[in-house]
C-alpha positions in Angstrom: 83.4 -93.7 142.1 85.6 -90.7 142.0 86.4 -91.0 137.8 88.9 -88.1 137.3 90.8 -88.6 140.8 91.7 -92.1 139.4 92.4 -91.1 135.9 94.4 -88.2 137.6 96.4 -90.8 139.5 96.5 -93.4 136.6 98.0 -90.9 134.2 100.2 -88.8 136.9 98.3 -85.4 136.3 96.0 -83.3 138.5 92.7 -83.9 139.2 91.8 -80.3 138.0 93.8 -81.3 134.5 91.4 -84.5 134.3 88.2 -82.9 135.1 88.7 -80.1 132.8 90.1 -82.3 130.0 87.1 -84.4 130.2 84.8 -81.5 130.1 86.2 -80.3 127.2 86.2 -83.6 125.2 82.4 -84.0 126.4 81.7 -80.7 124.9 82.9 -82.0 121.7 86.3 -80.4 121.1 89.3 -82.7 119.3 92.4 -84.2 121.0 94.7 -81.5 118.6 92.3 -78.6 119.3 92.5 -79.0 123.2 96.2 -79.7 123.0 97.1 -76.7 120.7 94.5 -74.1 122.0 93.1 -75.2 125.3 96.5 -75.0 127.2 96.0 -73.0 130.0 92.6 -74.8 131.0 94.6 -78.1 131.0 97.7 -77.5 132.4 99.2 -77.9 129.2 98.5 -81.8 128.6 100.0 -83.4 125.5 97.8 -85.0 122.6 99.1 -88.4 123.5 98.4 -87.5 127.4 94.8 -86.7 126.0 94.2 -89.8 124.1 95.0 -91.9 127.3 93.1 -89.8 129.4 90.3 -90.0 126.5 90.4 -94.0 126.6 90.8 -94.0 130.8 87.8 -92.0 130.7 85.5 -94.2 128.4 86.9 -97.4 130.2 85.7 -96.0 133.5 82.3 -95.1 132.2 81.8 -98.0 130.9 82.7 -99.4 134.3 80.7 -97.4 136.3 77.3 -97.3 133.8 77.7 -101.5 134.2 78.0 -101.1 138.1 74.6 -99.3 137.9 72.9 -101.9 135.8 73.9 -104.5 138.2 72.6 -102.4 141.1 69.4 -102.0 139.9 69.5 -105.4 138.9 70.1 -106.7 142.6 67.4 -104.1 143.8 65.3 -106.2 142.7 65.8 -109.8 144.2 65.6 -111.1 147.5 68.4 -111.9 150.1 70.9 -109.4 148.5 73.2 -108.5 151.6 74.3 -105.1 152.2 78.3 -106.3 152.1 77.5 -107.4 148.7 76.1 -104.0 147.5 79.4 -102.6 149.3 81.5 -104.8 147.2 79.8 -103.8 144.0 80.2 -100.4 144.7 83.9 -100.5 145.6 84.6 -103.1 142.5 87.5 -101.4 140.4 87.3 -103.7 137.2 84.7 -105.2 135.1 86.1 -108.6 135.7 85.5 -108.1 139.9 82.1 -106.7 138.9 80.8 -110.1 136.6 82.1 -112.1 139.7 80.1 -110.7 142.2 76.9 -110.8 140.3 77.6 -114.2 138.6 75.6 -116.0 141.3 72.4 -113.9 141.0 72.6 -114.3 137.1 69.6 -116.3 135.2 72.3 -119.5 133.7 71.4 -121.3 131.2 70.8 -124.8 132.1 73.7 -126.5 133.9 74.2 -129.7 136.4 73.9 -127.5 139.3 70.4 -126.2 138.3 68.9 -129.7 137.5 70.2 -130.7 140.8 68.8 -127.8 142.6 65.4 -128.5 140.6 65.6 -131.7 142.5 65.3 -130.1 145.6 68.8 -131.0 146.4 70.0 -127.6 147.6 69.2 -128.2 151.4 71.7 -131.0 151.0 74.1 -129.4 149.5 74.2 -126.7 152.1 74.5 -129.1 155.0 77.3 -131.2 152.9 79.1 -127.5 152.5 78.8 -126.8 156.0 81.3 -129.9 157.1 80.4 -130.7 160.3 82.5 -133.3 161.6 79.7 -135.1 162.9 77.1 -135.4 160.4 77.1 -138.5 158.2 76.1 -137.3 154.5 74.8 -141.2 153.1 72.4 -141.0 155.9 71.3 -137.3 155.5 71.3 -138.0 151.3 68.4 -140.6 152.1 65.9 -138.4 152.9 66.6 -137.0 149.2 66.0 -140.1 147.3 62.8 -139.9 145.6 61.6 -141.7 142.0 59.5 -138.6 141.3 62.2 -136.4 141.3 64.6 -138.8 139.4 67.2 -139.0 142.5 67.0 -142.7 142.2 69.6 -143.3 144.9 71.9 -142.1 147.8 74.7 -142.0 145.1 72.6 -139.9 143.1 71.6 -137.4 145.5 75.2 -136.6 146.8 76.7 -136.4 143.3 73.9 -133.6 142.5 74.8 -132.1 145.6 78.2 -132.3 144.6 77.4 -130.3 141.2 75.8 -127.8 143.3 79.2 -127.2 145.9 81.0 -127.4 142.5 79.2 -124.3 140.7 79.6 -122.3 144.2 83.0 -123.0 144.5 83.7 -121.7 141.1 81.7 -118.4 142.1 83.0 -118.0 144.9 85.2 -114.7 144.1 87.6 -115.1 147.0 88.7 -118.7 145.3 88.4 -117.5 141.9 91.1 -114.0 142.6 93.3 -116.2 144.7 93.6 -119.4 141.5 93.5 -115.9 138.9 96.6 -114.5 140.8 98.8 -117.8 141.0 98.0 -118.7 137.7 98.9 -115.6 136.4 102.4 -116.1 138.2 103.0 -120.0 137.6 101.0 -121.1 134.4 102.7 -122.0 131.4 102.0 -121.4 127.6 103.2 -124.6 125.7 102.6 -125.6 121.9 103.2 -128.5 120.0 103.0 -129.0 116.3 99.5 -129.7 114.8 100.3 -129.1 111.3 102.2 -126.5 109.4 103.7 -127.6 106.3 105.3 -125.1 105.6 107.7 -124.8 108.6 106.6 -121.3 109.4 106.2 -121.7 113.2 108.8 -124.2 113.3 110.4 -122.3 116.4 107.1 -122.9 118.6 106.7 -126.9 117.5 107.8 -127.7 121.0 107.4 -124.2 122.9 107.0 -123.6 126.5 107.4 -120.3 128.6 105.6 -119.2 131.7 102.6 -116.8 130.9 104.2 -114.2 133.0 107.4 -113.6 131.3 106.1 -114.6 127.6 107.2 -111.8 125.0 104.2 -110.0 123.5 105.3 -110.6 119.3 106.1 -114.2 120.6 102.0 -114.5 122.1 100.8 -113.1 118.8 102.9 -115.3 116.7 101.8 -118.4 118.9 98.0 -117.3 118.2 98.4 -116.7 114.7 99.6 -120.4 114.4 97.0 -122.1 116.5 94.4 -119.6 114.4 96.1 -121.3 111.1 96.1 -124.8 112.7 99.7 -125.1 112.5 99.8 -124.8 116.5 98.2 -126.9 119.3 98.1 -124.2 122.3 97.6 -125.2 126.0 97.9 -123.4 129.4 99.5 -126.3 131.6 100.0 -125.6 135.1 100.5 -127.4 138.8 97.0 -129.3 139.5 98.0 -130.2 142.8 99.0 -126.4 143.8 96.2 -125.3 141.9 93.8 -127.6 143.6 95.2 -126.4 147.1 94.8 -122.9 146.3 91.0 -123.8 145.4 90.8 -125.9 148.9 92.2 -123.6 150.9 89.0 -121.5 151.0 86.9 -124.1 150.4 87.7 -127.1 152.6 87.4 -126.7 156.8 90.4 -128.5 158.2 90.4 -131.5 159.5 89.0 -134.7 158.3 85.5 -135.4 158.0 83.1 -137.1 155.8 81.5 -134.1 154.5 84.7 -132.4 154.0 86.0 -135.2 151.8 83.0 -135.1 149.5 83.7 -130.8 149.0 87.0 -132.1 148.3 85.9 -133.8 145.2 83.7 -131.0 144.3 86.4 -128.5 144.6 88.4 -131.1 142.4 85.5 -131.1 140.0 85.1 -127.3 139.7 88.8 -126.7 138.8 88.8 -129.0 136.2 85.1 -128.6 134.5 84.3 -125.0 135.5 87.7 -122.8 136.9 90.3 -124.2 134.6 88.3 -123.4 131.3 87.0 -120.2 132.6 90.4 -118.6 133.9 92.7 -120.4 131.0 90.5 -118.2 128.6 90.6 -115.0 130.9 94.6 -115.8 131.7 95.0 -115.8 127.4 92.8 -113.5 126.4 94.6 -111.1 129.0 98.0 -112.0 127.7 96.3 -111.6 124.2 94.9 -108.2 125.3 98.6 -106.8 126.6 100.2 -108.3 123.6 97.6 -106.2 121.5 98.0 -103.2 123.9 101.6 -103.4 123.0 101.8 -104.2 119.2 99.3 -101.0 118.8 101.5 -99.1 120.6 104.6 -99.9 118.8 102.4 -99.6 115.5 101.8 -96.3 116.8 105.3 -95.1 117.9 106.3 -96.5 114.1 104.0 -94.7 112.2 104.3 -91.2 113.8 108.2 -90.7 112.4 107.4 -92.3 109.3 104.2 -89.8 108.5 106.5 -86.9 109.8 109.5 -88.1 107.1 111.2 -84.6 106.0 109.3 -83.9 102.4 112.0 -83.4 99.6 110.7 -80.3 98.5 111.3 -78.1 95.4 113.0 -81.6 93.4 110.9 -83.2 90.2 111.0 -86.6 91.2 110.8 -89.8 88.9 108.9 -92.7 90.6 110.2 -96.3 89.8 107.4 -98.9 90.6 109.3 -102.2 89.9 108.3 -105.7 88.6 109.5 -108.6 86.1 107.1 -110.0 83.9 104.6 -106.9 83.7 107.6 -104.0 83.3 109.0 -101.0 85.3 106.7 -98.5 85.8 107.7 -94.9 85.8 106.2 -91.6 86.6 107.7 -88.0 87.0 106.2 -85.7 89.0 106.9 -81.8 89.2 107.6 -79.8 92.9 103.9 -79.6 93.1 103.3 -83.2 92.6 101.1 -82.9 89.2 102.3 -86.0 86.8 104.8 -84.4 84.0 105.1 -87.9 82.2 104.5 -91.8 82.5 106.0 -94.8 80.9 107.0 -98.4 81.4 110.3 -100.4 80.4 111.8 -103.9 81.0 115.2 -103.7 82.6 114.6 -107.0 84.6 114.2 -110.5 84.1 112.6 -112.1 81.9 113.1 -109.7 79.1 116.2 -107.6 80.3 115.9 -104.6 77.7 118.8 -102.8 79.6 119.6 -100.7 76.4 116.2 -99.3 75.7 115.4 -98.9 79.4 118.5 -96.4 79.9 117.2 -94.4 76.7 113.9 -93.9 77.9 115.1 -93.0 81.2 117.8 -90.3 80.3 115.5 -89.0 78.2 113.0 -88.6 81.0 115.7 -87.4 83.2 117.2 -84.7 80.8 113.7 -83.6 79.8 112.2 -82.7 83.0 115.4 -82.3 84.9 114.9 -85.0 87.3 116.9 -85.2 90.6 116.0 -87.9 92.1 114.3 -90.9 91.7 112.2 -93.0 94.2 113.1 -96.5 93.5 109.7 -99.2 95.4 110.9 -101.9 97.3 109.1 -104.6 96.6 109.7 -107.5 93.9 112.0 -106.9 91.7 113.3 -104.3 93.5 116.9 -105.1 93.9 117.3 -105.6 90.3 115.9 -102.2 89.5 117.8 -100.5 92.0 121.5 -102.2 90.5 120.1 -101.0 87.0 119.3 -97.8 88.4 122.5 -96.7 90.5 124.5 -98.4 86.9 123.1 -95.8 84.7 123.5 -92.7 87.1 127.1 -93.7 87.1 127.2 -93.2 83.4 125.3 -89.8 83.5 126.5 -86.5 83.3 124.1 -85.1 85.8 123.7 -85.3 89.3 121.1 -87.5 90.2 120.4 -89.4 93.2 118.0 -92.1 94.1 116.1 -93.3 97.0 114.4 -96.9 98.1 111.0 -95.8 99.7 108.7 -98.3 101.1 106.1 -99.0 98.7 103.8 -100.9 101.3 100.3 -100.3 100.8 101.1 -98.7 97.3 99.1 -101.5 95.3 96.2 -101.0 97.8 95.5 -97.2 97.1 96.3 -97.9 93.3 93.5 -100.1 92.9 91.4 -97.9 95.0 88.5 -95.7 94.5 90.6 -92.7 95.6 93.3 -93.4 92.8 90.4 -93.8 90.8 89.0 -90.6 91.1 92.5 -88.6 91.2 94.3 -89.9 88.0 91.2 -91.7 85.8 93.6 -91.4 82.8 96.2 -94.0 84.2 96.4 -97.7 84.7 96.4 -99.3 88.2 100.1 -100.1 87.6 101.0 -96.4 86.8 99.1 -95.1 89.9 101.3 -97.2 91.9 104.8 -95.5 90.6 103.0 -91.9 91.1 102.5 -92.8 94.5 106.1 -94.1 95.2 107.2 -90.5 93.8 105.1 -88.5 95.9 105.7 -90.5 99.2 109.1 -89.3 98.6 108.0 -85.8 97.6 105.7 -85.3 100.9 105.1 -88.8 103.1 102.4 -87.4 105.0 100.2 -86.1 102.2 100.6 -89.6 100.4 100.5 -92.2 103.1 97.3 -90.6 104.6 95.4 -92.0 101.3 96.5 -95.5 102.6 94.7 -97.6 105.7 97.5 -96.9 107.9 97.2 -100.8 108.9 98.9 -101.0 105.4 101.9 -98.9 105.4 104.3 -101.7 107.2 105.5 -100.6 110.2 103.3 -103.3 112.1 103.8 -105.8 114.3 101.2 -108.4 113.2 98.8 -105.6 113.1 96.1 -107.7 111.2 95.8 -109.9 114.0 94.5 -106.9 116.3 91.4 -105.7 117.6 89.9 -104.0 114.7 88.6 -101.2 116.0 90.9 -100.3 118.7 93.8 -100.5 116.0 92.2 -97.9 113.8 91.1 -95.8 116.6 94.5 -95.4 117.6 96.3 -95.4 114.2 93.5 -93.0 113.0 94.3 -90.6 116.1 98.1 -90.6 115.1 97.7 -89.4 111.4 95.2 -86.8 113.2 98.2 -85.6 115.3 100.6 -85.8 112.8 98.4 -83.7 109.9 97.3 -81.1 112.7 100.9 -80.7 113.9 102.3 -80.0 110.4 99.5 -77.6 109.3 97.4 -77.8 105.9 97.1 -75.6 102.9 93.6 -75.2 102.4 94.1 -74.3 98.8 96.2 -77.3 97.8 95.2 -80.3 100.5 93.9 -83.5 98.9 90.5 -84.3 100.3 92.3 -87.4 102.1 94.6 -85.0 104.1 91.8 -82.3 104.7 89.7 -85.8 106.0 92.3 -85.9 109.3 91.8 -81.7 110.1 91.1 -81.2 113.2 87.1 -81.1 113.0 86.4 -81.8 109.3 86.0 -85.5 108.2 85.5 -87.0 104.9 81.8 -85.4 104.6 83.5 -82.0 105.0 86.2 -82.2 103.2 84.4 -83.4 99.8 82.5 -80.2 100.7 85.8 -78.2 100.7 87.0 -79.5 97.9 84.2 -79.1 95.7 84.0 -75.3 96.6 87.4 -74.5 96.1 86.9 -75.9 92.6 83.9 -74.2 91.9 85.2 -70.6 93.4 89.0 -71.1 92.6 90.0 -71.2 95.9 89.6 -69.8 99.5 91.3 -65.8 99.8 90.8 -66.1 103.8 90.2 -68.5 106.8 87.0 -67.1 107.1 85.3 -68.0 103.6 85.5 -71.3 105.0 82.3 -70.4 106.3 80.6 -70.1 103.2 81.4 -74.3 102.3 78.1 -75.9 103.0 77.8 -77.6 106.0 80.6 -76.0 107.6 79.5 -74.4 110.8 81.1 -72.0 113.4 81.8 -75.0 115.7 83.7 -76.7 112.8 85.3 -73.5 112.0 86.1 -73.0 115.7 88.1 -76.8 116.0 89.9 -76.2 112.3 91.1 -73.3 111.6 94.3 -73.3 113.6 95.6 -75.9 111.6 94.5 -74.4 107.9 96.5 -72.1 106.2 96.1 -69.9 103.3 99.2 -68.5 102.3 98.3 -65.5 100.1 95.6 -64.6 102.2 95.0 -60.5 102.9 95.5 -61.6 106.7 99.4 -62.3 107.2 97.6 -64.4 110.4 96.1 -66.9 107.9 99.4 -68.4 107.4 100.2 -69.3 111.2 99.2 -71.7 113.8 97.3 -68.5 115.6 94.0 -69.2 116.2 91.5 -66.3 114.4 90.0 -66.2 118.2 93.2 -64.6 118.6 93.6 -62.6 115.8 93.2 -59.9 118.2 95.6 -60.6 120.7 98.1 -61.1 118.4 97.6 -57.8 116.7 97.7 -55.9 120.3 101.0 -58.2 120.9 102.4 -57.0 117.7 101.3 -53.2 118.8 102.6 -53.8 122.1 106.0 -54.3 120.6 106.4 -51.8 117.9 105.0 -54.0 114.8 102.2 -53.9 112.5 100.9 -57.0 110.9 102.7 -56.7 107.7 105.7 -57.5 109.7 104.6 -61.2 110.3 107.4 -63.5 109.3 109.7 -60.7 108.3 113.2 -60.3 110.0 112.2 -57.3 112.0 110.5 -59.7 114.0 113.8 -61.4 115.3 114.0 -59.0 118.2 110.4 -60.0 119.1 111.1 -62.5 121.9 113.9 -59.9 123.3 111.2 -57.2 123.5 108.7 -59.4 125.2 111.3 -60.7 128.0 112.1 -56.8 128.5 108.5 -56.1 129.0 107.5 -58.9 131.4 106.1 -62.1 130.0 103.1 -62.1 132.7 102.7 -58.6 132.2 102.6 -58.9 128.3 100.1 -61.9 128.5 97.9 -60.3 131.1 97.9 -57.0 128.7 96.9 -58.9 125.4 94.5 -61.3 127.4 96.0 -64.8 126.6 97.9 -67.2 129.0 101.5 -68.1 129.3 101.3 -70.9 126.6 99.3 -68.8 123.9 101.6 -66.2 124.1 104.8 -68.4 123.8 103.2 -70.2 120.8 102.3 -67.1 119.2 105.8 -65.4 119.4 107.1 -68.4 117.7 104.1 -68.4 114.9 104.6 -64.9 114.3 108.0 -64.9 113.4 108.4 -68.2 111.4 104.7 -68.0 109.6 104.1 -71.7 107.5 106.9 -73.2 109.1 106.8 -76.9 108.4 108.1 -78.6 112.2 109.2 -81.8 109.5 112.1 -79.7 108.1 114.2 -79.8 111.5 114.2 -83.7 111.0 117.1 -85.8 109.3 116.8 -85.4 105.3 116.0 -88.7 103.7 119.0 -90.7 102.7 119.6 -90.4 98.9 122.4 -92.9 97.2 124.0 -92.5 94.1 125.3 -96.1 94.1 124.4 -99.6 95.3 125.7 -102.3 97.9 124.8 -105.9 97.6 124.1 -108.8 100.1 127.1 -110.5 98.7 129.7 -107.4 99.4 128.6 -107.5 103.0 131.2 -108.7 105.4 131.2 -109.1 109.0 132.8 -106.0 110.6 131.7 -103.8 108.4 130.6 -100.3 109.5 127.7 -98.9 107.2 125.5 -96.1 107.2 121.5 -97.1 107.5 117.9 -95.8 108.0 115.4 -97.5 111.1 112.7 -98.9 109.0 110.9 -101.0 111.6 110.6 -100.9 115.6 109.7 -104.3 117.4 109.5 -105.2 120.7 112.5 -107.9 119.7 114.7 -105.2 118.0 114.7 -102.4 114.8 115.1 -103.3 110.7 117.6 -101.5 109.3 118.0 -100.8 105.3 121.7 -100.5 105.1 121.3 -100.4 101.0 121.0 -103.6 99.9 117.4 -104.4 99.6 117.4 -106.3 102.5 116.4 -105.0 106.1 119.4 -106.1 108.5 118.2 -106.7 112.1 119.7 -105.3 115.0 118.1 -107.4 118.3 117.6 -105.3 121.2 120.7 -106.4 122.6 123.1 -104.6 120.0 121.0 -101.3 120.4 123.0 -100.0 123.3 125.3 -101.1 125.8 123.5 -99.9 128.7 120.2 -102.4 129.6 116.8 -101.1 127.5 113.2 -102.4 128.1 112.3 -101.7 124.5 114.4 -100.2 121.2 111.9 -97.6 121.4 113.5 -95.8 123.8 116.9 -95.0 121.5 115.8 -95.5 118.1 112.3 -94.5 115.8 111.5 -94.8 112.5 113.4 -92.8 109.9 116.8 -92.2 112.1 119.6 -92.5 110.2 122.4 -94.6 112.0 125.4 -96.3 111.8 126.1 -100.1 112.1 128.4 -103.1 112.2 127.3 -106.0 110.2 127.7 -109.2 112.5 126.6 -111.8 110.3 125.5 -112.3 106.9 123.2 -115.3 105.5 123.1 -114.6 101.9 121.1 -117.9 101.3 118.5 -116.9 104.0 118.8 -113.3 102.8 119.4 -112.5 106.9 121.7 -109.7 107.9 122.7 -109.5 111.7 123.7 -106.0 113.1 124.8 -104.1 115.8 124.5 -100.5 116.8 127.6 -101.6 119.2 130.5 -100.6 116.9 133.2 -101.9 119.2 131.5 -104.9 119.1 133.8 -107.9 118.7 133.6 -109.6 115.3 132.7 -113.4 115.1 135.6 -115.7 115.0 137.6 -113.2 116.8 
């Protein structure tokens, strides 16, 4: 099997690209390292392409390993035909392989196995031959033997039919024909079992073709079935299904043997094929739905992590609550905690005046310019309180509503306890909320990606696959931004290419002991951080005040000599890195000729172009090019919304059927996929991603159910017109 050729075809890349990327992965290189620093070898494959390639590579290697295991097992058996070995060698899926091998496996006791033990296999073979002149009852009489528990002719024929039924059920052509037909013609049908909450009311009387059911609907149905609320079945036209079986097994024309085979085929369908293929159908549908859900989660997670940080501002975090009060935490420009407190502006205490006094004092004492409000319980009341306070405050202060998904998980974690042992769990949550606005990536990497609130049935996903996908997204985000090795948390360092949790802990311990790193090379003194880990990590780490200016760029140390040759060739020195003088560097390279310069300094064109950008803007944060978080100074309530109103909002979550948008009323509105664009789109992610700031029009407001329908088609006619 040409694994590299198949991957190249599936991913629409060159075979050499696939082979070289696989070789680099096998050598232990990380995806971010290959994507950034081995572009010449892979033909500039992106991190996403490399992760897809790695996934297919592992899958095809598992397939090949299983193929060799089956071939080895068949070699030990007699009666294996060359045709079977050829079919096994060319099988394209694990399912196909297992079906070819199924008749030769050792099986647990079955009706067919019991019949074979009674010596009825020859009778089954005669009947399955379907000779028109054979009288099966007369032949079966020869197999009646009380010692073998074949008491009469009927028992002999029944046992023979059991053998035939199993043979039919294991026939690859029969299974494939029925499988394909079921994929296109079977229905998923639901009925209510016991759903006291009414959560699954939409599925009490639900029926939809399996081929057309939306992934999010299937996931909801499966969850309802798992919780005992729904009963789920796969329905089909049994007559048509039986035809798919008999067309491969029953010979044309009537014969007594043929009729017995037809009966065995019906038994095989109901007792063996239907349960097996139904499980397979539902398993494949669920696998596809899970894959789509993981893809959507990954698409949402990346822009969430890469939200622009609110830099250089003192921020107050407010974690809302009712009975236990709203927790406050003020952090300085670097995230250090300046003050914490608790206020009670929400029911049941509603100590508005006292709460206002405490907040005013903190705002003026520490020069707070932004308040980050968590969007959890009591968030609406807290937001109203803050908006009213800011109206009368003679100081320009803004606020932002921040998702607090996962904040409680983090605040109760051992990591939070190590970071803030002096603070109560609830106060840690307020600190996290403030820091999420200040630097979303640095704070969110401390939380299990499944808990950040942008998924679609993420808790129903295969845990290993979900973790691999999401950890890959986090890894790509961290490495695309770069990490200051002297200030980054252990959690952030753990996602740097080649580092991991153990080395991250060693790096933090080293800088605590020796007062930080003066240059990148000093990393090699960290216990257990060898040359290989340094190679993978160095390009993504920064030392802003290093004696080597290139240590604050994404230029890899292996290319420092080439970078200095480039600077010298164009009339510059290392000290010019990041200065205005380098603005002419691209023009000088163009005048000299890109290819000639690249060849002269010993790098490829992709590396040269990356190098030029980094030398001109060392330490540049790519997040700075994105729209800044939406800061507010006043509030809008759900009751203020009227159909036809046009408001601004921020995309909070992208799902298969639309996007949820925060429009400042503490209740996200839904833009259905049909209202995202005037032209057809297959998925909302084609147009929008988490963090996008958009204008929407209110279609409908259901205050009682707290539901808001929105549209991005601003010329949308208002309801009732």
